[in-house]
N, C-alpha and C positions, 0 to 999 in steps of 0.2 A: 312339580311346583312350577307355576307360571312366573316368568321373569317380568317385572313391571316395565311398561313402556316409559320412555321419556317423550312427553307430549308437548307440542307447541299449539296453544289455542290461538288461532289466527282469525282475521277478518277485519273489515273496515272499522273505523272508530264508531263506538256506540253499539256494537253488536253484543257487548257483555263479556268481553274477554276477562276483565278484572273481577267480574262477578262469578262467571262460570268456572274460571281457572281454579280458584281455591275450593269450590264445591267439588270439582272433578278430582282435584288432588286429595281431598278428604275421602272421597269414595275409593280412590286407588290406594290410600294409605301412604302417600309420598309427599315430599315437600313441594311447595309452590313458590315460584319466583315471579315477581311483577316485572314484565318486560320494560315498562317505562322507567324503572329504576336503573336500567343499563344505559339510558341515554346520557350523553354528556350535557352539561348545563347549556351549552351553545345551541344544541338541538331543541331543548325545551323552550329557550328564549325565542328561537325562530318560529316554532309552532304557535307559541303564545301570541306572537305578533301577527299570526295569520298567514305566515309564509310556509308553503309546503317544503319538506325536506327534499334534497336531491340525493342521488345515489352516493355521492362523496360523503354526505352527512350520515348516511345509513350504514356504510361498510363497517366502521368501528363498533357501532351499536350491534349489528348482526354478529360480528366476530365475538363480542363479549357474551352474547346470548348463546352462541354455538359452543363457546368454551364452557359455560355453565352446564349446558346439556350434555356435552361430552363427559364432564366430571360426574354426571348422574347415570351414565351407561351401566346397565346391570342392576342399578339400584332403583331406578324410576324417578320421575319428577314431572312437574307440569310448569310450563312457563308461558306467559302471554307474550305474543309478538304478532304484529299485524301481518307480516310475511306476505304482502299483497302480490308481489311479482314472483314468477317462477325463479328468476335469477337470485332473489333473496332467499328462497327456500333451498336452492342449490347451494348457496353460500353456507347456510346453516348446516346442511347435510355434509358439506365438505369437512366440517369440523366434527359433527355428530352424525355419523352415517345412519344410525338406527332411529333417528328422530322421526316421529309420526306427527301428523297434523290433524287437528280438529278444526275444520273451517266452520265458524259460526256465520251463517248466511241468513239474510232477511231482506224484506222489502224496504226500499229506500225511505218511503214515507214513515214506516214504523221506526226505522233507525233514527231518522231526523227528529221524530217526536221524543224518542228516548234521550237523544242528545240535548234537546232544549230543556228537559226536566232535570238533568243531572247538574250538580253544583261542585265547584272546586276542581274541575278538570281543565287542563291547559289547552285541549284541542277544541277550537271553535267549530260550530256547525258550518261555518263558511267553507271549511276544508273538506266537507263530506263529498262534494262532487268530484274533487281531485282524487279522493280515496277510491270512489267507484270507478273512475276513469283509469286508475292504475291497476285495479284488481284483475288478476289473472287466476281464475279458479283452479283448484287442484286438477291435475291431469291424471289419466289412468295409470301412468307409471310412477306416480307419487304415492308413498305410503300415507294414507290418511282417510278421513271420513268427513262428510258434509252434514252438519246438523242445523236444522232450521231453528231460529230464535223465537218462535212463537211459544206461548205458555209461560209458566213460572220458571224462575231459575232452577228450582229443584227438578222440574220436568225436563228442562233442557239438559241439565247435567246427567240425568238418568239416561236420556236418549244417547248422549255422548258416550257414556260408560258402556251401554249396550253395543253401540257401534264399534267401540274399541275392542271389546272382547271378541268380536268376530274377526279381527285382524290376526295375522300370523304372529307367533311369539317372536320377540326380538332376538337377535343373535346373542349368544352368551358372551 
């Protein structure tokens, strides 16, 4: 029997983490956690005002997500988390060593278009450039897959699922 992965769906704002995450969790038969829910209110207020977070803002948020992921080890789960820098992913893995990443990647123009169409989200399009400037793609020694965000959410989640099944099974 295959042990379910604990997966962090990562990428810049607007790539569809909140859309793809629950679809992927449903395909895997595991719970989904929305990464934005782990932010303290001060972080949300800062981003709503158009101010990018700094690393000091992010550490407690990443620690909370890592703790959730660690608690799902051996059980599986999916959490959304931008995890743009290698150091952020390293911090998550320090708490949840078997965490794997699904990097949702796409053309900047497509992502900007998606961001302008969504409603009720605190992340303004003005911060997209800072997100791309911060992004450090997954490296070869990091457990994870890159999935392009073209097509429907169902197609994207199917591709993510197929890519995940090719990864080695997590440690028991």
